[in-house]
Every structure is written in structure tokens, then in C-alpha cells.
N, CA, C, O and the ligand as a Tripos MOL2 file, in Angstrom:
@<TRIPOS>MOLECULE
protein
  225   223    57     0     0
PROTEIN
NO_CHARGES

@<TRIPOS>ATOM
      1 N          28.6010   -4.4320   11.7970 N.3       1 MET1
      2 CA         27.9990   -4.7180   12.9860 C.3       1 MET1
      3 C          26.6810   -4.0120   13.2120 C.2       1 MET1
      4 O          25.5910   -4.5600   13.3740 O.2       1 MET1
      5 N          26.9740   -2.5370   13.1960 N.am      2 ALA2
      6 CA         25.8340   -1.6770   13.2280 C.3       2 ALA2
      7 C          24.9620   -1.7140   12.2080 C.2       2 ALA2
      8 O          23.7960   -1.3710   12.4050 O.2       2 ALA2
      9 N          25.3810   -2.1260   10.9890 N.am      3 ASP3
     10 CA         24.5740   -2.4250    9.7320 C.3       3 ASP3
     11 C          23.5560   -3.6130    9.9120 C.2       3 ASP3
     12 O          22.3730   -3.6330    9.5750 O.2       3 ASP3
     13 N          24.2340   -4.5170   10.4720 N.am      4 SER4
     14 CA         23.3410   -5.9300   10.6130 C.3       4 SER4
     15 C          22.3340   -5.5610   11.6810 C.2       4 SER4
     16 O          21.1720   -5.8840   11.4330 O.2       4 SER4
     17 N          22.5940   -4.8910   12.9210 N.am      5 LEU5
     18 CA         21.5810   -4.6160   13.7090 C.3       5 LEU5
     19 C          20.3880   -3.4730   13.1460 C.2       5 LEU5
     20 O          19.1830   -3.5020   13.3950 O.2       5 LEU5
     21 N          21.0150   -2.6340   12.4470 N.am      6 HIS6
     22 CA         19.9860   -1.5520   11.5780 C.3       6 HIS6
     23 C          19.0430   -2.6380   10.7220 C.2       6 HIS6
     24 O          17.8120   -2.6440   10.7340 O.2       6 HIS6
     25 N          19.7760   -3.4180   10.0880 N.am      7 THR7
     26 CA         19.0400   -4.2900    9.1450 C.3       7 THR7
     27 C          18.0720   -5.2170    9.7900 C.2       7 THR7
     28 O          16.9970   -5.4300    9.2280 O.2       7 THR7
     29 N          18.3440   -5.7510   10.8550 N.am      8 ARG8
     30 CA         17.4430   -6.5860   11.7370 C.3       8 ARG8
     31 C          16.3580   -5.7660   12.1830 C.2       8 ARG8
     32 O          15.1950   -6.1500   12.0510 O.2       8 ARG8
     33 N          16.6700   -4.5920   12.7340 N.am      9 TYR9
     34 CA         15.7320   -3.6000   13.1420 C.3       9 TYR9
     35 C          14.4230   -3.2200   12.2100 C.2       9 TYR9
     36 O          13.2190   -3.1650   12.4560 O.2       9 TYR9
     37 N          15.2500   -2.9750   10.9720 N.am     10 MET10
     38 CA         14.2120   -2.5660    9.8530 C.3      10 MET10
     39 C          13.3150   -3.7840    9.3130 C.2      10 MET10
     40 O          12.1650   -3.6020    8.9130 O.2      10 MET10
     41 N          13.9440   -5.0570    9.3350 N.am     11 ALA11
     42 CA         13.0360   -6.1130    9.1160 C.3      11 ALA11
     43 C          12.1110   -6.3440   10.0780 C.2      11 ALA11
     44 O          10.9530   -6.6800    9.8320 O.2      11 ALA11
     45 N          12.5850   -6.1750   11.2200 N.am     12 ALA12
     46 CA         11.5080   -6.3450   12.3470 C.3      12 ALA12
     47 C          10.2930   -5.2790   12.2110 C.2      12 ALA12
     48 O           9.0980   -5.5690   12.2670 O.2      12 ALA12
     49 N          10.7930   -4.0990   12.0390 N.am     13 SER13
     50 CA          9.6660   -3.1260   11.6270 C.3      13 SER13
     51 C           8.6760   -3.3310   10.4980 C.2      13 SER13
     52 O           7.4640   -3.1120   10.4890 O.2      13 SER13
     53 N           9.4900   -3.8150    9.5240 N.am     14 ASP14
     54 CA          8.7280   -4.1410    8.2440 C.3      14 ASP14
     55 C           7.7110   -5.3830    8.7220 C.2      14 ASP14
     56 O           6.5360   -5.2730    8.3750 O.2      14 ASP14
     57 N           8.0110   -6.2850    9.3190 N.am     15 ALA15
     58 CA          7.2720   -7.3680    9.5090 C.3      15 ALA15
     59 C           6.0160   -7.1740   10.4140 C.2      15 ALA15
     60 O           4.9230   -7.7030   10.2130 O.2      15 ALA15
     61 N           6.3710   -6.2440   11.5560 N.am     16 TRP16
     62 CA          5.4250   -5.6850   12.2280 C.3      16 TRP16
     63 C           4.2990   -4.8220   11.4860 C.2      16 TRP16
     64 O           3.1000   -4.9740   11.7180 O.2      16 TRP16
     65 N           4.8010   -3.9270   10.5950 N.am     17 ARG17
     66 CA          3.9840   -3.0970    9.9470 C.3      17 ARG17
     67 C           3.0590   -3.9430    9.0280 C.2      17 ARG17
     68 O           1.8340   -3.8320    9.0900 O.2      17 ARG17
     69 N           3.7320   -4.8500    8.1140 N.am     18 ILE18
     70 CA          2.8450   -5.5660    7.3560 C.3      18 ILE18
     71 C           1.8560   -6.3610    7.8690 C.2      18 ILE18
     72 O           0.7800   -6.5520    7.3020 O.2      18 ILE18
     73 N           2.2240   -6.8960    9.0630 N.am     19 HIS19
     74 CA          1.3190   -7.7880    9.9200 C.3      19 HIS19
     75 C           0.1260   -6.8180   10.4230 C.2      19 HIS19
     76 O          -1.0600   -7.1020   10.2550 O.2      19 HIS19
     77 N           0.5800   -5.6380   11.0630 N.am     20 ARG20
     78 CA         -0.6060   -4.8800   11.6310 C.3      20 ARG20
     79 C          -1.3540   -4.4090   10.3750 C.2      20 ARG20
     80 O          -2.5730   -4.5370   10.4980 O.2      20 ARG20
     81 N          -1.0140   -3.9740    9.3760 N.am     21 LYS21
     82 CA         -1.8660   -3.6260    8.1960 C.3      21 LYS21
     83 C          -2.9840   -4.3390    7.8670 C.2      21 LYS21
     84 O          -4.0270   -3.8600    7.4210 O.2      21 LYS21
     85 N          -2.7380   -5.5760    8.1100 N.am     22 GLY22
     86 CA         -3.9280   -6.6000    7.8400 C.3      22 GLY22
     87 C          -4.5890   -7.2830    9.0410 C.2      22 GLY22
     88 O          -5.3430   -8.2440    8.8880 O.2      22 GLY22
     89 N          -4.2680   -6.7270   10.3300 N.am     23 CYS23
     90 CA         -4.7810   -7.3880   11.4310 C.3      23 CYS23
     91 C          -5.4610   -6.2670   12.4520 C.2      23 CYS23
     92 O          -4.8740   -5.2960   12.9280 O.2      23 CYS23
     93 N          -6.8180   -6.6380   12.6640 N.am     24 GLU24
     94 CA         -7.4510   -5.4850   13.2060 C.3      24 GLU24
     95 C          -7.3140   -5.3870   14.6660 C.2      24 GLU24
     96 O          -7.3220   -4.2550   15.1500 O.2      24 GLU24
     97 N          -7.1790   -6.4910   15.5010 N.am     25 PRO25
     98 CA         -6.7890   -6.4270   16.8090 C.3      25 PRO25
     99 C          -5.4040   -5.5390   17.3110 C.2      25 PRO25
    100 O          -5.2070   -4.9190   18.3560 O.2      25 PRO25
    101 N          -4.6580   -5.7210   16.2830 N.am     26 CYS26
    102 CA         -3.2670   -5.2600   16.4810 C.3      26 CYS26
    103 C          -3.4430   -3.5360   16.1840 C.2      26 CYS26
    104 O          -2.8550   -2.6720   16.8350 O.2      26 CYS26
    105 N          -4.1990   -3.3310   15.2790 N.am     27 GLN27
    106 CA         -4.5290   -1.7600   14.9930 C.3      27 GLN27
    107 C          -5.3120   -1.0860   16.0800 C.2      27 GLN27
    108 O          -4.9890    0.0540   16.4150 O.2      27 GLN27
    109 N          -6.2840   -1.6800   16.6380 N.am     28 ILE28
    110 CA         -7.2670   -1.0420   17.5520 C.3      28 ILE28
    111 C          -6.9100   -1.2470   19.0040 C.2      28 ILE28
    112 O          -7.0140   -0.3450   19.8360 O.2      28 ILE28
    113 N          -6.4820   -2.4750   19.2820 N.am     29 LYS29
    114 CA         -6.1800   -2.6610   20.8200 C.3      29 LYS29
    115 C          -4.7380   -3.0070   21.1330 C.2      29 LYS29
    116 O          -3.8060   -2.2030   21.1100 O.2      29 LYS29
    117 N          -4.6610   -4.2790   21.4240 N.am     30 GLN30
    118 CA         -3.2860   -4.8220   21.6020 C.3      30 GLN30
    119 C          -2.9380   -5.8550   20.6570 C.2      30 GLN30
    120 O          -3.7910   -6.3790   19.9400 O.2      30 GLN30
    121 N          -1.5640   -6.2060   20.6240 N.am     31 PRO31
    122 CA         -1.1860   -7.1810   19.5880 C.3      31 PRO31
    123 C          -1.6270   -8.5590   19.6970 C.2      31 PRO31
    124 O          -1.5410   -9.1360   20.7800 O.2      31 PRO31
    125 N          -2.1310   -9.1850   18.5760 N.am     32 CYS32
    126 CA         -2.6080  -10.6120   18.7660 C.3      32 CYS32
    127 C          -1.6170  -11.5240   18.9780 C.2      32 CYS32
    128 O          -0.4600  -11.1320   19.1330 O.2      32 CYS32
    129 N          -1.9060  -12.7170   19.0100 N.am     33 GLU33
    130 CA         -1.0430  -13.8830   19.1890 C.3      33 GLU33
    131 C           0.2210  -13.9580   18.2180 C.2      33 GLU33
    132 O           1.3840  -14.1560   18.5690 O.2      33 GLU33
    133 N          -0.2460  -13.7610   16.9470 N.am     34 THR34
    134 CA          0.7540  -13.6360   15.8930 C.3      34 THR34
    135 C           1.6860  -12.2650   16.0640 C.2      34 THR34
    136 O           2.9120  -12.2120   15.9680 O.2      34 THR34
    137 N           0.9480  -11.3840   16.2890 N.am     35 GLY35
    138 CA          1.5400   -9.8720   16.2700 C.3      35 GLY35
    139 C           2.2700   -9.6600   17.4490 C.2      35 GLY35
    140 O           3.2060   -8.8650   17.3660 O.2      35 GLY35
    141 N           2.0520  -10.1880   18.5110 N.am     36 ALA36
    142 CA          2.7690   -9.8850   19.9270 C.3      36 ALA36
    143 C           4.2130  -10.3090   19.7780 C.2      36 ALA36
    144 O           5.0730   -9.5080   20.1450 O.2      36 ALA36
    145 N           4.5520  -11.3980   19.3160 N.am     37 PRO37
    146 CA          6.1700  -11.6310   19.3160 C.3      37 PRO37
    147 C           6.8940  -10.7940   18.2840 C.2      37 PRO37
    148 O           8.1130  -10.6510   18.3720 O.2      37 PRO37
    149 N           6.1250  -10.1800   17.2110 N.am     38 LEU38
    150 CA          6.5540   -9.2810   16.1350 C.3      38 LEU38
    151 C           6.8660   -7.9870   16.8100 C.2      38 LEU38
    152 O           7.8910   -7.3240   16.6510 O.2      38 LEU38
    153 N           5.7870   -7.6940   17.6320 N.am     39 PHE39
    154 CA          5.8760   -6.3390   18.2240 C.3      39 PHE39
    155 C           7.1780   -6.3630   19.2390 C.2      39 PHE39
    156 O           8.0710   -5.5160   19.2420 O.2      39 PHE39
    157 N           7.0960   -7.4400   20.0420 N.am     40 GLU40
    158 CA          8.1060   -7.5510   21.1480 C.3      40 GLU40
    159 C           9.6250   -7.5630   20.6020 C.2      40 GLU40
    160 O          10.5290   -7.0290   21.2450 O.2      40 GLU40
    161 N           9.8480   -8.2390   19.3120 N.am     41 ARG41
    162 CA         10.8640   -8.2600   18.7150 C.3      41 ARG41
    163 C          11.3740   -6.7160   18.2460 C.2      41 ARG41
    164 O          12.5250   -6.3180   18.4230 O.2      41 ARG41
    165 N          10.5950   -6.1430   17.7900 N.am     42 LEU42
    166 CA         10.6540   -4.8000   17.0760 C.3      42 LEU42
    167 C          11.1070   -3.9250   18.2090 C.2      42 LEU42
    168 O          12.0050   -3.0970   18.0530 O.2      42 LEU42
    169 N          10.4290   -4.1250   19.4520 N.am     43 THR43
    170 CA         10.5980   -3.1960   20.6630 C.3      43 THR43
    171 C          12.1120   -3.3470   21.2410 C.2      43 THR43
    172 O          12.8190   -2.3820   21.5310 O.2      43 THR43
    173 N          12.5410   -4.8630   21.3770 N.am     44 ARG44
    174 CA         13.8810   -5.2330   21.5230 C.3      44 ARG44
    175 C          14.9810   -4.8130   20.7900 C.2      44 ARG44
    176 O          16.0180   -4.4450   21.3410 O.2      44 ARG44
    177 N          14.7880   -4.8510   19.2340 N.am     45 LEU45
    178 CA         15.7100   -4.4870   18.4420 C.3      45 LEU45
    179 C          15.7030   -2.7950   18.4500 C.2      45 LEU45
    180 O          16.7230   -2.1230   18.2960 O.2      45 LEU45
    181 N          14.5800   -2.3360   18.6230 N.am     46 GLN46
    182 CA         14.7950   -0.7730   18.6540 C.3      46 GLN46
    183 C          15.3700   -0.3190   19.9230 C.2      46 GLN46
    184 O          16.1360    0.6440   19.9180 O.2      46 GLN46
    185 N          15.0610   -0.9410   21.0360 N.am     47 ASP47
    186 CA         16.0210   -0.4220   22.3990 C.3      47 ASP47
    187 C          17.3320   -0.6960   21.8590 C.2      47 ASP47
    188 O          18.0740    0.2860   21.8460 O.2      47 ASP47
    189 N          17.8470   -1.8520   21.3780 N.am     48 ALA48
    190 CA         19.2540   -2.1360   21.1520 C.3      48 ALA48
    191 C          19.9000   -1.1360   20.2200 C.2      48 ALA48
    192 O          21.0210   -0.6830   20.4540 O.2      48 ALA48
    193 N          19.1020   -0.7550   19.0370 N.am     49 TYR49
    194 CA         19.6420    0.1120   18.1770 C.3      49 TYR49
    195 C          19.5880    1.4700   18.6110 C.2      49 TYR49
    196 O          20.4490    2.1920   18.1090 O.2      49 TYR49
    197 N          18.7650    2.0240   19.4490 N.am     50 LEU50
    198 CA         18.8180    3.4540   19.9510 C.3      50 LEU50
    199 C          20.1360    3.2350   21.0510 C.2      50 LEU50
    200 O          21.0420    4.0650   21.1180 O.2      50 LEU50
    201 N          20.1070    2.2670   21.7120 N.am     51 ASN51
    202 CA         21.1290    2.3670   22.7700 C.3      51 ASN51
    203 C          22.5740    2.3980   21.9240 C.2      51 ASN51
    204 O          23.5150    3.1350   22.2200 O.2      51 ASN51
    205 N          22.5560    1.4840   20.8530 N.am     52 HIS52
    206 CA         23.8370    1.5650   20.0430 C.3      52 HIS52
    207 C          24.0860    2.8580   19.5540 C.2      52 HIS52
    208 O          25.2710    3.1850   19.4900 O.2      52 HIS52
    209 N          23.0840    3.8120   19.1320 N.am     53 LEU53
    210 CA         23.3480    5.1900   18.6220 C.3      53 LEU53
    211 C          23.8790    5.9930   19.7300 C.2      53 LEU53
    212 O          24.8680    6.6980   19.5310 O.2      53 LEU53
    213 N          23.3430    5.9510   20.8150 N.am     54 ARG54
    214 CA         23.7220    6.6010   22.0170 C.3      54 ARG54
    215 C          24.9820    6.5080   22.2170 C.2      54 ARG54
    216 O          25.7300    7.4830   22.2860 O.2      54 ARG54
    217 N          25.3830    5.1460   22.3460 N.am     55 ASN55
    218 CA         26.7960    4.9080   22.9650 C.3      55 ASN55
    219 C          27.9020    5.1100   21.7020 C.2      55 ASN55
    220 O          29.1000    4.9330   21.9260 O.2      55 ASN55
    221 N          27.5290    5.4060   20.6670 N.am     56 HIS56
    222 CA         28.6880    5.5780   19.6020 C.3      56 HIS56
    223 C          28.8850    7.0470   18.9390 C.2      56 HIS56
    224 O          29.7710    7.2350   18.1060 O.2      56 HIS56
    225 ZN         -2.1990   -9.3260   14.7380 Zn       57 ZN57
@<TRIPOS>BOND
     1     1     2 1
     2     2     3 1
     3     3     4 2
     4     3     5 am
     5     5     6 1
     6     6     7 1
     7     7     8 2
     8     7     9 am
     9     9    10 1
    10    10    11 1
    11    11    12 2
    12    11    13 am
    13    13    14 1
    14    14    15 1
    15    15    16 2
    16    15    17 am
    17    17    18 1
    18    18    19 1
    19    19    20 2
    20    19    21 am
    21    21    22 1
    22    22    23 1
    23    23    24 2
    24    23    25 am
    25    25    26 1
    26    26    27 1
    27    27    28 2
    28    27    29 am
    29    29    30 1
    30    30    31 1
    31    31    32 2
    32    31    33 am
    33    33    34 1
    34    34    35 1
    35    35    36 2
    36    35    37 am
    37    37    38 1
    38    38    39 1
    39    39    40 2
    40    39    41 am
    41    41    42 1
    42    42    43 1
    43    43    44 2
    44    43    45 am
    45    45    46 1
    46    46    47 1
    47    47    48 2
    48    47    49 am
    49    49    50 1
    50    50    51 1
    51    51    52 2
    52    51    53 am
    53    53    54 1
    54    54    55 1
    55    55    56 2
    56    55    57 am
    57    57    58 1
    58    58    59 1
    59    59    60 2
    60    59    61 am
    61    61    62 1
    62    62    63 1
    63    63    64 2
    64    63    65 am
    65    65    66 1
    66    66    67 1
    67    67    68 2
    68    67    69 am
    69    69    70 1
    70    70    71 1
    71    71    72 2
    72    71    73 am
    73    73    74 1
    74    74    75 1
    75    75    76 2
    76    75    77 am
    77    77    78 1
    78    78    79 1
    79    79    80 2
    80    79    81 am
    81    81    82 1
    82    82    83 1
    83    83    84 2
    84    83    85 am
    85    85    86 1
    86    86    87 1
    87    87    88 2
    88    87    89 am
    89    89    90 1
    90    90    91 1
    91    91    92 2
    92    91    93 am
    93    93    94 1
    94    94    95 1
    95    95    96 2
    96    95    97 am
    97    97    98 1
    98    98    99 1
    99    99   100 2
   100    99   101 am
   101   101   102 1
   102   102   103 1
   103   103   104 2
   104   103   105 am
   105   105   106 1
   106   106   107 1
   107   107   108 2
   108   107   109 am
   109   109   110 1
   110   110   111 1
   111   111   112 2
   112   111   113 am
   113   113   114 1
   114   114   115 1
   115   115   116 2
   116   115   117 am
   117   117   118 1
   118   118   119 1
   119   119   120 2
   120   119   121 am
   121   121   122 1
   122   122   123 1
   123   123   124 2
   124   123   125 am
   125   125   126 1
   126   126   127 1
   127   127   128 2
   128   127   129 am
   129   129   130 1
   130   130   131 1
   131   131   132 2
   132   131   133 am
   133   133   134 1
   134   134   135 1
   135   135   136 2
   136   135   137 am
   137   137   138 1
   138   138   139 1
   139   139   140 2
   140   139   141 am
   141   141   142 1
   142   142   143 1
   143   143   144 2
   144   143   145 am
   145   145   146 1
   146   146   147 1
   147   147   148 2
   148   147   149 am
   149   149   150 1
   150   150   151 1
   151   151   152 2
   152   151   153 am
   153   153   154 1
   154   154   155 1
   155   155   156 2
   156   155   157 am
   157   157   158 1
   158   158   159 1
   159   159   160 2
   160   159   161 am
   161   161   162 1
   162   162   163 1
   163   163   164 2
   164   163   165 am
   165   165   166 1
   166   166   167 1
   167   167   168 2
   168   167   169 am
   169   169   170 1
   170   170   171 1
   171   171   172 2
   172   171   173 am
   173   173   174 1
   174   174   175 1
   175   175   176 2
   176   175   177 am
   177   177   178 1
   178   178   179 1
   179   179   180 2
   180   179   181 am
   181   181   182 1
   182   182   183 1
   183   183   184 2
   184   183   185 am
   185   185   186 1
   186   186   187 1
   187   187   188 2
   188   187   189 am
   189   189   190 1
   190   190   191 1
   191   191   192 2
   192   191   193 am
   193   193   194 1
   194   194   195 1
   195   195   196 2
   196   195   197 am
   197   197   198 1
   198   198   199 1
   199   199   200 2
   200   199   201 am
   201   201   202 1
   202   202   203 1
   203   203   204 2
   204   203   205 am
   205   205   206 1
   206   206   207 1
   207   207   208 2
   208   207   209 am
   209   209   210 1
   210   210   211 1
   211   211   212 2
   212   211   213 am
   213   213   214 1
   214   214   215 1
   215   215   216 2
   216   215   217 am
   217   217   218 1
   218   218   219 1
   219   219   220 2
   220   219   221 am
   221   221   222 1
   222   222   223 1
   223   223   224 2
@<TRIPOS>SUBSTRUCTURE
     1 MET1         2 RESIDUE 1 A MET
     2 ALA2         6 RESIDUE 1 A ALA
     3 ASP3        10 RESIDUE 1 A ASP
     4 SER4        14 RESIDUE 1 A SER
     5 LEU5        18 RESIDUE 1 A LEU
     6 HIS6        22 RESIDUE 1 A HIS
     7 THR7        26 RESIDUE 1 A THR
     8 ARG8        30 RESIDUE 1 A ARG
     9 TYR9        34 RESIDUE 1 A TYR
    10 MET10       38 RESIDUE 1 A MET
    11 ALA11       42 RESIDUE 1 A ALA
    12 ALA12       46 RESIDUE 1 A ALA
    13 SER13       50 RESIDUE 1 A SER
    14 ASP14       54 RESIDUE 1 A ASP
    15 ALA15       58 RESIDUE 1 A ALA
    16 TRP16       62 RESIDUE 1 A TRP
    17 ARG17       66 RESIDUE 1 A ARG
    18 ILE18       70 RESIDUE 1 A ILE
    19 HIS19       74 RESIDUE 1 A HIS
    20 ARG20       78 RESIDUE 1 A ARG
    21 LYS21       82 RESIDUE 1 A LYS
    22 GLY22       86 RESIDUE 1 A GLY
    23 CYS23       90 RESIDUE 1 A CYS
    24 GLU24       94 RESIDUE 1 A GLU
    25 PRO25       98 RESIDUE 1 A PRO
    26 CYS26      102 RESIDUE 1 A CYS
    27 GLN27      106 RESIDUE 1 A GLN
    28 ILE28      110 RESIDUE 1 A ILE
    29 LYS29      114 RESIDUE 1 A LYS
    30 GLN30      118 RESIDUE 1 A GLN
    31 PRO31      122 RESIDUE 1 A PRO
    32 CYS32      126 RESIDUE 1 A CYS
    33 GLU33      130 RESIDUE 1 A GLU
    34 THR34      134 RESIDUE 1 A THR
    35 GLY35      138 RESIDUE 1 A GLY
    36 ALA36      142 RESIDUE 1 A ALA
    37 PRO37      146 RESIDUE 1 A PRO
    38 LEU38      150 RESIDUE 1 A LEU
    39 PHE39      154 RESIDUE 1 A PHE
    40 GLU40      158 RESIDUE 1 A GLU
    41 ARG41      162 RESIDUE 1 A ARG
    42 LEU42      166 RESIDUE 1 A LEU
    43 THR43      170 RESIDUE 1 A THR
    44 ARG44      174 RESIDUE 1 A ARG
    45 LEU45      178 RESIDUE 1 A LEU
    46 GLN46      182 RESIDUE 1 A GLN
    47 ASP47      186 RESIDUE 1 A ASP
    48 ALA48      190 RESIDUE 1 A ALA
    49 TYR49      194 RESIDUE 1 A TYR
    50 LEU50      198 RESIDUE 1 A LEU
    51 ASN51      202 RESIDUE 1 A ASN
    52 HIS52      206 RESIDUE 1 A HIS
    53 LEU53      210 RESIDUE 1 A LEU
    54 ARG54      214 RESIDUE 1 A ARG
    55 ASN55      218 RESIDUE 1 A ASN
    56 HIS56      222 RESIDUE 1 A HIS
    57 ZN57       225 GROUP 0 **** ****
């Protein structure tokens, strides 16, 4: 279970990083329309993952 959460967290992190790398708005101000859901997903999974670490 922890592995799959970690895997999803890593996948979301990769997706965001890869998008951000080629997207100027995401780098200099705020996430664009494409980047926003990626960033939101990463934030959510990061919270869940850190929460999981704290509770175990
Ligand atoms: Zn973007």
C-alpha cells in the first residue's frame, strides 16, 4: 500500500517536473491550464504521502 502511494507520488512528481521543464508560465509564475492539475495532483499525493510517513 505504501509502495503504491509512493509510486503514485513519484509518478505525479515526474509528470509535473517534465511538464514544468518545457512550460514557461509554470516556471516563472503560476501553473498553466495543463500544469495546474498536475501540480494539484502532486500536492495532494505529497500531503497524503507525508501524512502516511508521520502516522507510521
Ligand atoms: Zn504549464
